[in-house]
N, C-alpha and C positions, 0 to 999 in steps of 0.2 A: 464619638461626640459630633453633633451636627455642625455643619459649616455655617458660620455667621453670614447673614445676608444683609447688604447695605446698599443704598443708592449711590451711584457713581456718575458724576458729570464729566464726560470725556471731551477734552478740547481737541480741536483739529490738529493734525500732525503738521508741524512746521519743519522746514529745512533750514537749519542753522549753518551759515557759511562762515569761513574764516573772516576775522575782523579786518584784515588787510590782504592785499594780493600775495599769493603763494606761488612757488614754482609749478609750471605746467610740464609734466614729464612722466615717464613710465619708470616705476621702481621695481628692481629685481627682488624676488622672493627666494629664499634659500630652499633647498630640498627639505629642510626640517619644517619651515613655514608651510610648505605646500603638501604635506602628507594628507592623505584622505582622512586620517584619524583626527586632524585638526580643522577640517572643513566644516565647522559648525560655529555656533555662537555661545559665548560664555555669559550667563546671566548673574548679575549681582544685585543685592538689595541692602539698603541702609535705612534704619528707623531712627528718627530724631524727635526729641521732646520739643515742646514750645520754648521760645525764649522767655527771659524774665519779663514780668509785667512792665509795660511801658516801652519795651524794645520791639516795636512792631516793624516787621520787614517781610516782604513777600519772597519766600525762598525760590519760587519759580522764576521771578524776574531776575534775581541776582545770579542764579545758576545759569540762566539762559545767556546773560551777558558774558559771564566768565567762560562759558563753553565756546562762544565765538572767538574769544581771545586765545583760549587754549589751542584751538585748531590752527592758529598761525604757526605754532611750533610743532604741533603734531598734524601737519597738513595731509600726510597720507591717509589719515583716518577720514578726511573729508572727500576722499576719492572713491573709486570703485574697483573691484576685482574684475579683470577681463581674462578670457582664455587666450593664452599665447601658443607658442609652438609645442607640438607633441603633448598636448594636454596640460602643460604647465600654466599656472596662474601668474599674472603680473598685476601690479597696482597702477591703475591709471589715475594720476594725481590731477584730477579735473576740477576739484573744488566744488563738486555738486552738493556737498553738505551732508550733515547728519540729521537724523530725525529727533525732534523734541516735542513732547506733549505736556501740557499743563492740565492737571486733572484735580477735581475735588471729590472727596468721599465723605459721606455722612456717617462717620464712625470715629471712635477715639482709640488711642493707643491702649488704654485700659481695657476696652472691649476686645481688642485684638489679642491681648495677652491672656484673656480669660477662656478662650475657646480654641479648639483644633490645634492644640500644641503651642499656642501662643505665637511668639515671633520666631520660633524654632524652624529652621529649614528642614525639609523642602517646604517652601512657602505655599500654604493653601490658597493664598490670594494673589498669586503672581499674575494671573490673567487680568486682575483689576489694577494692579500696581505696575504692570509692564504690558500694556495692551499690544505692543508690537513684538512680543516675544515669539520666537519660532524655535522649533526643535530640529535636531538633525542638520542635514546639509541644505535645507531649503533656503532659497534666496541668498546664497553665498556670493554669486557673481551678479554684476550689474545692479546692485542694490546697496543701500547705506550700510556702512561698516560699523556704525555705532548708532544705537537708538537709546534715548534717555527720556525718562518720565519723572516729573515731580508731582506727587499727589498730596495736596493739602488735606489735613484731617480736621474735624470740627473741634478738637481739643487744642488746636494751635500748633501741634506737631506736624511732621510731614514724612513722607516716604520717598526716598530717592532710589530709583531702580534703573538699570541700564543693561544692555547686552552689547558685547564687543566681539567682532569677528576674530576667531582664534588664529587665523592665518596671519593677521597683522601683529598680534602680540600674544604672549603667554600670560599667565596670571600675574607674574612679576611685572610685566610691561603694563598690564591693566592697572595694577596698583600704583605704578609710577605715574600714569596719566591722571588717575583720580586724585592723587595727592597734589599734583600741580593744579588741577581744577579747584581744589579746596583752597589752595594758596591764593588764587585769583578771586575767589568769593570773599575771602577775608581781607585781601589787599587788592582792591580793584585797579590801583595804579601801578602794580608790579609790572615791570617790563619783560622779565624773563624768569623761567623756572629756577628753583634752587638747584635742581638737577636737570640740565638740558638733555633733551632726548637725542639719541644717536641711532641712525638707521644702520649703516655699515653691514648690510646683509652680504655684501661682496666678500667679506672675510670668510664666508662659509661656502664659497663656490667649490665644486668637486675638483679633484685633480684632472689635468688635461688627459691623462690616461688613468681612469679610475682603478684603484687597487685596494679593495677591502682587505683588512688584516684580520677580521674576526668573522665568525659565521652569521651573526645577526639573525638569530632564530625569531626575533620579534617581527621580522618582515617576511618570513617564509610562509607561503600560502598552501603548500602541498605536503605538509607533514602528516604522515600516516598515523592513524590511531584505530583501535578496535571499534570504537563507537564514536561516530561524529554527531554530537548533539547540537552542532551549530544550525542544522536544518530546523530543529525544533525551536531554537532560540530566535531564528530569523523571523518566525511567524509570531513571536511573542511581542505583545505590547508591554514594555517594561513599566513597572511602578517604582515608587521611591519611598524609602523609609530612612530613619536616622537613628544612630546609636550614640548615646552620650556616655563618655567615660571620664570619671573623676581622676584626680591625681592619685587617690588611694587605689582605684581600680588598676591604674597603670603600675603602681608600685607592687601590688599583689601579683600581677602577671609577670613582672620582671623577677620577683622573688622566686616564683615557681620555675621560671626558665633557668635561673641561677647560672647565667653565663656572664663573665665580666664584660663590661662595656656594651651591653645590650642597649640599644637606643629605644626611645619611645616609639618612633616610627616602625622599627623592626617588630616590636612585640605586638603593636596594634595591627599592623599589616598581617602578621602571622595569624592573629586571632580571627580577623575578617576572612582571610583566605580559607582557613580550615572550616569556618562556618559555611562558606559557600560550597566547599567540596562535600560537606555532609549532605547538602541538598541533592547533589548530582547522583549519588548512590550508584550509578553505573560504573563499570570498569572502564572509564574513559580518562583521557588526559585532561588535566586542568592547567592552564597557563597563568602565571602571575607576571604582570608588567607594572613597573612604577617609574614615573618620570624623574630624571635627575637633572637638576639645573647645572649647566656646564660653563656658566659665564666666567667664573674665575678658575675653574679646575682643569680645563682642557686647553690644548694648543690649537689655534692661537687664542690667547686670552682676549675676551671681548671687552670693549671699552665700557667704562661706567656710563650708564644712561642708555645702554642697548635695550630696546624694548621688544625685539622680535622673539620668535620661538628659539630658545637655547636649550631645549630639552632633548635628552636621549632617553629611550625607553627600553632598557634591557628586559629580557624575558627568561623565566625559568619554567621548566615543564616537569610535571610528575603526575602519575596516575592518582586519581582522587582517592581511591581506596587506601593506597599507601600513605598518602598525606594524612588522612583521618586516623589511620591505625597507629601513627607515630605521635609522640608527645609534642606539645607546643614548641619545645626547644628545637625539635627537628626542623620545623618550618622556619623558625628564627635563623637557624644555621644556614639554610638554603638562601634566605634573603641576604644575610650578612655576607656570604661568600660571593653572591652575584654582585652586590653593591661594591665590594672591594675590588673585584675584577675590573669593573667599569671605571671606578674612581682612580685606581692605581695606574691605568693605562691611558695616558693623556691623549693618545691618538685615536681613542675609540670613537669620538664624535666624527672626526674626519673619515674614519673607516665607514661609519654609518651613512654619511653623505655620499661617499663613493658607491656604496652598496645600492642605495636608492637610485643613483644615476645609472647604474648598470642594469638594474632589474625593474625599474619603473616605480612610480609612486602610487600605483593603484591599490596597493595592499597593505594590510597590517594583520598581525596574526588573527585570522578570522575563525579560529576554532573557539572553544569555550575558554574565554580569558577573563581575568579579574584584574582591574587596574586600580591602584591606590596612589593618590597624590597627596603629598604633605604641603598644605597651604597655611599651616598654623603660624608660621613665622611672618607671614604677610598680614600686618595689623590693619585690615580694612576697618575693624571696629574703632580704631583711633582716628579715622579720617574726620576732621572737624570742619564743617561747612559754615562755621560761625554760630552754630547752635550747640556747641560742645560735642563730646564723643557720642557716637550712636549707641543705641540700646543693643542693636546687633548690626554688624556690617560684614558682608562677605558673600559667598556663593548663595544664590537663591534656591538652586537645585543642582543636582549633579549634571554637568554638561555632558550630553551624550551625542556622539557623532553617528554617522550611518555605517556602523561597523557591526555586522552580525555576530551575535554571541559574546559581545563585550559588555561586562558589568563594570560600572565605574563607581569609585568611592573616594571623593575628596575629603581630607581631614581639615577642619576649620576650628577656630577658637569659638567658644560659646559660654555665656554666663546664664545659668538656669534662673528663670524669672521667679520661681516659687521660693527659692532659698538663697539666691545670689551666688551659688557655688559655681566656680569656674572650672572648665575642663575642655575636652576635645570632643568634637562632634563629627561622626562619619556619616555623610549623606550617601546612601547606597542605592544604586539602580539594580532591580531584580525582577525576574518574572513574578507575577502576583502570587503564584502558588508556592514560591520559595520564601516569602517574607516571614511566615510564622516559624518555619524550620530554622531559618537564619537567626532570627532574634532569640529563639529559645537556646540555640547552640552557643551564641555569644554569651548569653546570661549564664549558661551552665559552666562555661569555661572560666568566667570571672568569679562565680561563686566557689568553684573548686579551687581557684587560686587563693581566695580568702581562707578557705578551710586549710590549705597547705600552710599559709603563713601563720595561722593560729596554732599550728602544731609544731612550729619550729622551736 
């Protein structure tokens, strides 16, 4: 389907400063914040209907004012990343500000819904709705850590899009910030957030004598394999597609696996990983990594309001041929086993921090890796800027860092426009030639699961 074309009037980029003076200081980043894997920008997008008739209000004006107030509490976001000692990044809290754009587009939400997959990510119009979007590790240092754009539509609705530097926060932290911004939009006189932000990166300093307790395959750079396809992947310009799974799809997959306590994340991740392995075809190793939030599960427990990167990314490795030759339940078992090992060992995060300290932060498993992150519990779709809940809110595309051979698939909540059916959407980064094989294999596995359940 052809991409819709519409005129866009792009306003000048403004630097929004904190509404009142903030501390001038350098902030420490943990080894988790500073991984090469996270040196990129996370893009988000929200679509809002117009307000009721008679409730005229300029969304750009109210969001701009709220943003300035929000930066008082989240003042590191108004700073800049600088290079520190030994290649480590630090945050210069210099209050230079964040980028804001006020834009108008001659298009309606209904028009956007009717073409190119509607509002479903990956957003085909992100270049219009987030002019300052960048991919990979470009402009990570000495540049704004947050860029936000409000695009008014001719139907009275608007699009809110923004990108956040991943070194400053993970998706949980970004969600915490945008919720506070929405509070300030709805209640301009609010003096402090419902949940005050907490920096506290010093809780994640490495031991004075680093002592990793686990092997941390996820950070090994020189693992041997018969065929290293990362050279091929390094030259590939990745494209993105998305896979929608209904509750019935997930139920059918779980029924086929037939393992007690199989989670939705485990069965979807197994589905996507096996579909990716089918494309590889070579007798090469494929790696699966998935971020695990450790805010409450590891020692030390991080305070409520912590918005830094609190993710550890365990890795499991298997030859692609073996993974594909085994049933879906085999992949689920590998994922469940790895997840249990990490969750059950409360010192795994500290071990990872020590491992990075000893071996450097320059690497992440740079062979053929597939990363799946579960963002479905972060209800970006419920963020109310005073215009009600958004039609879609969440990742605009799969955030991809400068990591050769890494395919990324975030899971987000999504309501299909054509029938209002809710489900989960996987936004997947792949080489262009892999897309058809991947989609067909996912569909084949889902269809075979339905055939299995009907025969029970």
